[in-house]
N, C-alpha and C positions, 0 to 999 in steps of 0.2 A: 504492498499500502505505499501511496506517495504519504507525506506530512499534512498533507487537507482532507485525507482520507478516503481518497478517489484513490481506484483501481489504477493501476498501469500495466497499458494494454501493450505486449512486443508487438512492433510490425513485422511486416513479413512482406518478403518480394517473390512477385511473379513474373513471367513472361506475359506483356501485353500485345494485343492486335492493336494497330490502326490502321482505319478504320474499325472501330471496333467497341466493345462495351464490356464495363467490370462482369457482369454475371456470365456473357461465357467467357472471359477469360478465367476466371475462377471453375468454371465446368472444366476447361482444360484442360488445366490445373488439379485438377480432381476432388476440390476444393465443396465443389456443389454439383448433385446428379443431373446428368448431361441429359436425360429423360425429362424437363423439365416442363415438360406437353404434358405428363400424362400425368390424370387424375388433379392429387392435391398438391400438387409437388412444389407449384408456385407460390404457395403459401409459407414455404420454407425457406424462401430467401426474403420476408418482411424483416429477418435479423439483420440482415444489414442497413437498413434504412437510415442506419444514424452514423454510418462508418463515413468516415474522410479518408479519401484516395490521390497519392498522388501519379501519375504517370509521366515517366524520366527517361531521356534519349539524349544522347552522346552522339556528339558527329561532329565532324571538319569541314567548315566554312570556306570555299574561297574565296581568294580577295573579289573586291570590285574597284571599282576607276572610282577618282577622287569627286568626280561630280553626279557619280549615283547614288543609291538608297536601298536598302534593303529590305524590305519588309517581313513578316510573318502572318501568312495566310492560316488560319483558322476556319473551315468549312465550316462546324457545326460540333458544340461543347455543349455537353449537357451535364451540370445545367449553371451550378453558380463557380464560381473559378477564379484562381489566381494564378497569371501566369508567370516566371521567374524565366530568365535567362543570366547562367553564370550569376546567379546569388542574389541578383537583383530584380526586386519586383517589376513588371513590365507592361501590364495589365489587369485591372478587374472585368470578370465577366459576367454579368445577371442576363441572358436570353440565349436559350439554347436554339428560339428558332429562326435564327439568324448569323449570319458569318461574319468575322470578325477580322479587321486586317489590323495591324500591331508596325510600326518602323522600331527596328530594331537596329538601325547604321550604329548607334553612339555602342551598344553592349554588345552585339558580334562581333568574336572574335577573331577576325580574318586570317586564315591562312593557318588556325587553329582548331584543338579541339574545345567544342563547347557542350554544356549542359541546360538542355530546356527541361523544365518543370510545370508541369498543369497539376497546379493542388486542387481538387472537386472537392466540395464541400457538402452536407447534406439539407436536402433541402425542407427534409422534415424539421431539423432543430433551427434551420431559419425562417422559418415561418411565423414560429413563436414569435420574433418580434415584432409583428405584426397586429394591428387591431380592425378585426373582422367587419363588416358593418350590415345590418339590420335585415339589409335582404340580399345577404349573400349568401344561399342557400339552394343549392341545387338538385330539382325536384327529381332529378331521374336517377340520382346516385344511392346508395343501399352497400351499408350507411353512406347518409351523408355528407359528407366531405365539403371542408371550406379552403382547409389550406393551403391549396392553390391557387389561392386567386391574385394574390401580390407577386408570384414567383412566374415568369415566363419561361412556362415548360406546360409540353402538350399535353394538355387536359384528360387527354383518357392512358395516362400513365396511372392515373390517381384513384380507375377502376371504373369502368365505365361497362355496358350493359353489352359491351361487343367484347371488351379486350379484361384481360387480368389487371389489380392492382400491383404493377415494378414496376418501381420510382429509380426510374436508372439512372447511374453514372457510363458517361460514355463521352468520348472523343469520335463522335459516328460518322464522321466526314472529314473528306482529306484534308493535309498539313500538309502546307508547301512553306519551302522559301524563295522567295520570290524577289527578283533584280530590278529598282525602278530607276530609269533613264530621266538625265535632265528633261526633254522633254516628253510629252506621254500624253495618253489624252484620262482627261477626266471621267466623260461620260457623255454619249451622242445616246439623243432616241428619233428613231425616226418612226412616222408617224403618215398617215395619209389625210391628208387636209381637203382635197375634193377627189371625185372619180365621173364618170360616166362611161358605165358598163355596157351601153349598147354602141359607142362609139371606139371603146376599150382605149379612152382616154384618164390619166389623173395626175394629183400633185400628189407631191411628196414634199415633206421636211424635215431638214434635219438637224435638231437642236444639237450643239456642241458644245462641248467646255475642254481644254487644254489647258496644261503646264508647263509653260517656258521660260527662260531664262529671262528678263527684261531686256536686255544688249541685242536678241536674239530674234524678237517675235516678227520686227519688221522684215526680216528675211527668209520667211517661212511661209510656204504656199498649202492649202486645203487641196485635198484630192476626194472626189467624191464618184464612186464607179458602183454600178448597178450590172449582175448579171444574173442571167436568166439560163440554168442547165447548160452551162457555161461558157454560155457566150455574151461577151459584153456589149450592154444595150444601153449603155448612158456611160460618157467619162467627162465630169465636168473639174473643171480645175480653176479657185478662186483664190487670193494673196490673202494671207492672213491679217484681219485686222484690231484682233482683239482677241482675250482669252474665251470669249465664250459669242456665242452666235448662231445666226438660223442661215441654213442651205436652202433652196428650194431648186427643186427637183419635178423636172416634166417627164412624164412618161407615154408615149407613142406604144401604139397595139400593146397595152398593160392586157398582163393576162393577173387575172383575179385569183385570190384567196376564195373559195368557197368549204365550206364544212359539209359533209360528207353526203351526198345524192346529190347535192345543187350545183356540185361542178369542180372541178379541180381544187385541189389546196394549191395553190401554185405559189410558188416562194423565187425569192430573188435573193442572190449572194448580195447584200449589202456591206462595200468598203469604203473605210475613212481611214486616210495619211495626212500625215504631216509631213510636207517632205521642204529638201532646200532648195536654194535657190538651181542645185546643179539635178536636181529629182531624186535623190536619194531618200530613200523614206524615214526618217527618224521615229516613227512609232504610228501603229497602224490596228484596227481594229475591224472585224470581219464579222459578218451574223449574218443570221438568215431574218431574213424578215418576207411580210407578207401585207400584201394592198389590198387592201379593204375596209369599209365601216364600219359600224357597229351602231344600233340606236336599240335601245328599250323602250315600247308604249307601254304604260300601266295605266292606271289608278289607284283609288285607295280601295272602293269598296264592290263588291260584289253581290247583289241583289237578283231575285228573280228577271224581276222588272227593271233594273238596269245592270247588265251583267259586266261582270268585273272585266278590265284589259290588262295580259299581259302580256306582250308580243316582242319578241327579237327579232329585228330587220339584216341581214348582211346585206351588205353592197343596195340596199331600197327592197331586197325581196324579204316577205316575211318566211321564217323557217318556222314549222314545225319542229319542236326537240324533241328528241328520241334519245334519256341519257339514263347515268347510271352516280351513283352517288359510290366516292370515292372513301374509305377510311385505310390509315396505316396498314398494310401491308405486314408486317409484323411487329412484335411490339420491342425486339430489340433493333433500333434501327437501322444498325451501322451494317444489315444484311439485306436494307432494301434495294438496292443497286440493283444487285445481281438478279434479285426476283422482276425488277419492273419490266425487262420485257417479253418476258411470258406473259404474264398479267394483262399487261399492255396491250395486246396481241389478240387477248378473249375481247376486248370494247372492240376492234375492228371486227372480228367476227360476227358479234351481236350485232352488229350495223349500227352502234351507240352514234351520234353527233354532236353529244354533251357528257362534262364530267362535271362532277358537281365535286368540289373536294374541300370535305365536310369541315367548319371551323375548330371539333374536336380534337385535331389529329396538328399537322405541321406544313408547313411548304415544303413543296417535293424537291426531289432533287433536278437538277437540269436537268437531265435525259427525260424525264415525263414531260416536260412544257415542249421541247426537242419535239418528242413521238407524235403529242398532237399538234403541230404545228405539222407537221407532213402528213400527216392521217386526216386532216379536215375534221380532229374532234374539237368540239367548243367546251372550254373551259370557264365554268360558276365556281371562282374561287370566293369560299369565306374566308375573310381574314380567323385566326387564331383565336377564339371568342368563343364559347358554349353556355348557353341556360344556367346563367346567374349573374348577379348584375357584378363585375368587376372593378374594383375601386374607382373615387373618383374626383382625390385628390390631387393635387399638382405632381408631386412627385413623381405617381403611376403614370398621369397624363402627360408629362416627357420622356416617359420606357419605352410605352406606348407609339408616341411620334417618331421615336429612335426609330423603333422595331417596322411600321408601318413607313416612312421613307424608303429604308433601308431595303424593302420586298417589293416596293413600288417601282424601284431604279432599276433594279434586277430580274423584273420581270413583265416590264412594259412594251417591250421590244417584241412581245410574243403574239402575232395577229390572231393563234387560238385563245389566247384570253378574252372573253365577251363582257365579263362582269365581274364587277368587287359587291362584295357582299360584306356587312359588316360583324356579324356572328350566325351562330346559327341558334334558333328560340331565345334569346334570351329575352324578349319584346315578348314569347307567349309563358319565358317564366317565372318573369316578375307578375305576370296579371294571373299565371295559378296560384302564386304564394300570395298574392295582397290584394284578393278580391274583394276583401271588405275593406281594406285600404282607402281603395280608391287611387293606388300609384299608377303614375302617367311615365310609361318606359320612353316616349321621345325626351322625357328630361335627362335621359343617360347620356354622361358627358364624350362618354371615349366614342358608342356606336352613331352624335347626333353632331358631335362638333370636331373631335380630334381626326379622325380618322376622313371624314369628309375636306378638312382643310388639309390636310396633306396631300390628298385625290384631288381637289381644286386647284392645287398647286403644281405638280406634278406628274397628273396623266387625268385631264378635262378631258380626254377622248373617250372617256368610257363610261358606263351607266351604273349607278349606286345604287344597291339598297342598302338601309339601316339594315337589316333583321331578318334574317327567312324563319317563318312567316313575319313581316313585317307590320304591325299596329298605330297606323297612324293615326294622328290626333281626329282626325275624320272618323275613322271608322268606330275609337272607342265608345261612342255614346251607342253604338247597336251592339256593344256585351264583344265577348271573348271565344265567339268559335270561330274557327277558320271557316265555315261555311261563309261569312259576312267579307272575307279577304280574295282579291285575285289572283294572291300562288298562297298556295297554303302546305301542308303536312297533314297528311291523311294516313290516321294508324286506327284499327280496330283489332276487336280478338272474337269480331265474330265470324261470315263465310265470304265468301269470295263476292259474292253480290252482294253485299251490305251494301242498307240506303246510303250510309256515311260518304261511299263511292260515287253512288251515281244521283245523287239528291242534292249534293254540293252546288255551289254556286260556282266555285272558283273557275278559273281559266287557265291554270297552271299549277300542277301537284309538284313539287321539288322532292318530296321526301313520301314512297311509297313503300310497305310490303306485307309480306307475311311467313313464317314461319316454316323451314321446313326441315325435316330431321335428316343429317348428315348419310351418307352412303356410310356399308355394313364394316368395310374395309378402312374407313376413318374412323369408326367408333373402336374398331378393334386397337387402333393406333392412340386415341385420345385416353382410353379409359383402361386399369388394368384390369387382365383379363374376365377375376373373377367380379366387375361390374359391366361388362359389356351387355348383357343382358338385365335389362335394368327393375324387373317385375317380379312381387310376388304373386301371389292370390289375389292381393284386394287392389292389386297393379298400386304399390306404393313408390315414388321414386327413391335408390339410394342415391348416399351422400355424395360421390361423384357425378353422378348427373342432375344435381343437386349445383356443386362448384360450376360444369358444364353450361349452368343455364345462365350463368353468370350472378357468382356470390363473390363480393369484390376479397372478401374475409373469409374466416374460417367463424367467425364473431358474428356477422351478418344477419346471421338467422337463415331459414329456408325460403331462402328467396329461389324460389323453385316455379314462378311467373312463367317464363319463357316453356318450361318444360308441360307447364299446366296449357299453355297457347297450342305447343302443337299436338296435344292432346283433342281437345274443345274443339279446334278449326277441325281437324280431322273428325271428329265427331258429328262436326255441325254436317259437312258434305257427306257424308256417310251413313251415319244413324249410331254410328257405334265406331270404336276405340281398339282396332285388334291386339289382342295378347299377343300375339306372337308376331317376336321381333321383327322377322321380314316384312311380312305383313303389316306391318304400320308403318317400317319405313318407307312400302310402296306406298301405302296410301296417306302418309303425312307428304311423299314428295308430290302428288297426286294433286293434293288437294293448295300446296303453294303451287303448283306448276298452272293448273286453271286461275290460280288470281290474277297471279301475275300477267298472264295472258290476256285474262278479262277485263282487266285494268286498261294494260295497253290500248288493246282494242276499241273500250269504251269510248277512253277521251282522241283517238286516230280517227274512228268515225266521223266523230263529230268536230273536226277539224273547219274552219278555225275559232269557231268558235270555242274551242278551247286548243289550245296553242303547244301544249307539251306533259313529259310526264318522267319525272326524275326518278326511278324506280331505288328501294334502297334495298340489297346491296349488292356491288361485285363477287367480290371476295373475301372472305375471315382475315383478321392477320392472327387469329392465336385459333388453336385445336376447340373448338364449342360449337351447341347448338345453336344454329340463330336462322336469322331471314335471308342471310346470302344467300347466290344462287352457286356459288364455287368455295369449297371448305378451305381450309389454313393449306389441305394435302394438296390442292387444285383438283381435287372429286370435284368431278360437275354434279347437279343435283338437274334431276330432269326439266326444271323450269328452267335451268339457264338452254335449254335447247325450243321450248313455248315460247320463252321472250325472243331467239334468233327467227323464229320461226312468225313472227307476228311486228317484227322491226323491219325487214325487209323495205325497198324503200318503194315499191305498189305491192300492194297487200289486198286484198280479198277478204270480206269480214261479213259475218252474220250477226244482226244484230239481235238485242232481245224484242220481243214482240211489240208490236201498236197498235190496239184495236185490232186483235187476231193474225196481224201481217207481220210476218220476220222482213224487213228493209235488209237488202243488200246491197251493200255498198263496195266500190273501190277508193282508195285512197291513194293519193300518187305524191309523195315527198321529190318531187324532184322538178328542175325546169325545164322536161318536158312531153310532149302529148304520146300515148302508149295508149293499142288495141289488142284486144288477146281476146282469146276465148274463155268461159269460165261454165261450168257445170257445176250440179250437186246434185249427191245422194245424198238416204238415210240409209247411214253403215248399220243397222240391225236384217233391215229389208235387201237392201238391193237398190231400191227404187229413185229411179231418176226423175227430180225434181222437178229442176232448170237446167236448161240449153240454152246456150248464148252466147252473143258478142259483148261484149263490152270497147267504150274509149273514152279514155280520163284523160281530159285536158291539162296542163302542165300546173303543177303545186295545188291542187283541187282534192276535193270529195265526192265522186256521183253515186247517185243512188241506180242499180243496175235493175234490180226486179224486186217484187217484195212474192214471199212463199208465205203460204197459210201457216197458221200457228198449228201444231200437232200438239194430239193429244199424249196422255205419257208420257215418258223419259225416254230422249234416244241420245245416235248424235247425227249431225250432220258432216257429211266430206263433200269441203271447196275446192272443188283441183282451178285452176285459172293458168294462161301461160302469157309471157309476158317474153318480148321480141323471141317468142318461140322455145320458152325454156318455163319447161314445166313446176308449178308451185301447188303446193298441199297446204288446207290447211282447216281446219273444225270447229263444231261451233256444240255446246252443250245443252241441250234443249231438254224443260221439264221442272218442278220444281224438285229442291233438292227434300229430304237428303237421297242418293242414288243407293244403290248398291254398288258395292266395290265389285261383285262378279261379274255383273252386267257391263262396269266401267271399264275393267280387264280387257273383256270379250271385245269392246266397241274396238278399244285402243289397236289391241292384234289385228282386227281386220282392217281397220281404216290403214296401218301400216304406214303412216306418218314418220313415227318418231322409230327410235332404236329400244325394240323392247327389249333388253338386257337392262334397261332402267324400272323394271318390273320384277326382276328377280333379285334377294339382295342375299340371296342364300348362301353366294359365294364369299 
């Protein structure tokens, strides 16, 4: 014991990987079980929450010229840290969500060995220093956690319905030593000022800032170059008149950036150089940009008499959004980059044209934004705030302003970035908890003043939504429900044709989801063997299933709400919940798949009264029972294939009956007219109900025919052609509940999807 009575802890050194996480290094060193993903093992890591960690690296630094500077670049440090170089403290870090650049010119020993240390403090211990406000209460958390509020760390790490509580310590992105020349580019912002897509003409602005010695600036030139597919289309040279300026670039025969379905996501290589009088390039910036405009038309209230509007326009063209929500794809963020290509490819495969980056996560790696640029996937970017009122004091506001500025400057050149959103469900959370207090979320300093202030200054070209869903001053007198908002989050514990999805007045749904049990092979990976089959005679859930049903801590109680949802939603569709595990998986996945399919088609068939649906969500970041359509092990649930079928650019859809007639529509999310053949059969009887041609104009939805409502229950098989290629769809008719045996027979006979997904015995 020390003289003060405190226990002395002997430090131990283990090998660290960078980018990496402390937890992964502990596993590699044998100090923590490597099968942390299994069962309840994640709870064992709680004992490390109060630890302090020190990353140490020695290296030899080459010499730099007298007029150069040396910088240490830290792409991501989680979270509160002091950075030391050769025994000298060079920085204090308090934000894991942004990168940090530190001038080390004076502390770096050139040509000699250097020692870099990054000391990471406990966020749990540091949180005790702050006073928590009365409204800072996370409504969705179990147990309620508020200690994260003053710490700029991804909120999901404190425990969420989709991820466990693991308060990482990490250097999770790249660390680099950078040499800065005396002449260099501080910033360059390319954006479209005007375009005429009919005449393929556009005006761009390039706003730039450079750093250069005072004596040299009058002898320097700026060079602006645009290349398309390797071919130079613009080259303009102008004298450098000041350290900051705006350059106008006119582009003839401009190829525009379009979202998926609406055209090619054309990219230009934009090069900005600083050159001397002899043409020698002293500094250069090269990045891919797109020529496009974005506009969001919305109003504040949605009623039956005055429908809400929430419509995105790209290059002046209204776009129907088909998208998914994106959450962190691994609780250990250092592993995300390697996972990104395969998971991003799923968005392409599903034909998503938008992805919403959820506010409980983080700002993704550059690879994520580049992929969306290249593949025509629009990005709805939440800022990293979720589900509670954050501190309103000056100190926190300054911290947030710095973060927002860093994020905006980093991302604003990406053409895929379509919307900035202040937070996820903070307005909603405030109204939930303060219904009797009359709290107005529009008084929130962060989303109403700090963030829009930065955007007004640094990126006025994109729309901004204060919160999702946004409860404006005009909407508050009408109540708290999403049904009065043009943009909503739709969650229900009922069945897939629940009134809350069909009767809502909203034009746009940015969250909607249903739960589906993972495939058996994944259950066998995430549970200890004895816990895979979870039921006894009374169908009670065992402890590990409760953990994977989102129990943040062992003391959270029996938070088995999601498991009960799996069961109740299955029972609502099929009248019973199978006691056999294989059949339960089948029934649960069918219920989820039909729900996603129905919702997407319901909204698409009402185009443009309804303008988009972003379903929740693509993939889990942790082994869990969830509403994702792909689990952590990249095993696809049946819903994946139903969604893919419902998100073709051109899709034939049978709607619910109106006055005993089913409207049959064809929706077209492209800028071309399509003609084709359409047939409808009753799967059970094989009877052909309709056969004919269709012609659907560009970017529209038409009713092709109406078919009589049928008695009883069954499935329609819809077959249609697009440019000679045959597609199939189905519609489940009749009132629930259905018999699972009947459904499986229709499913096999229709032969639209892979039948392996109804056999979970493997």
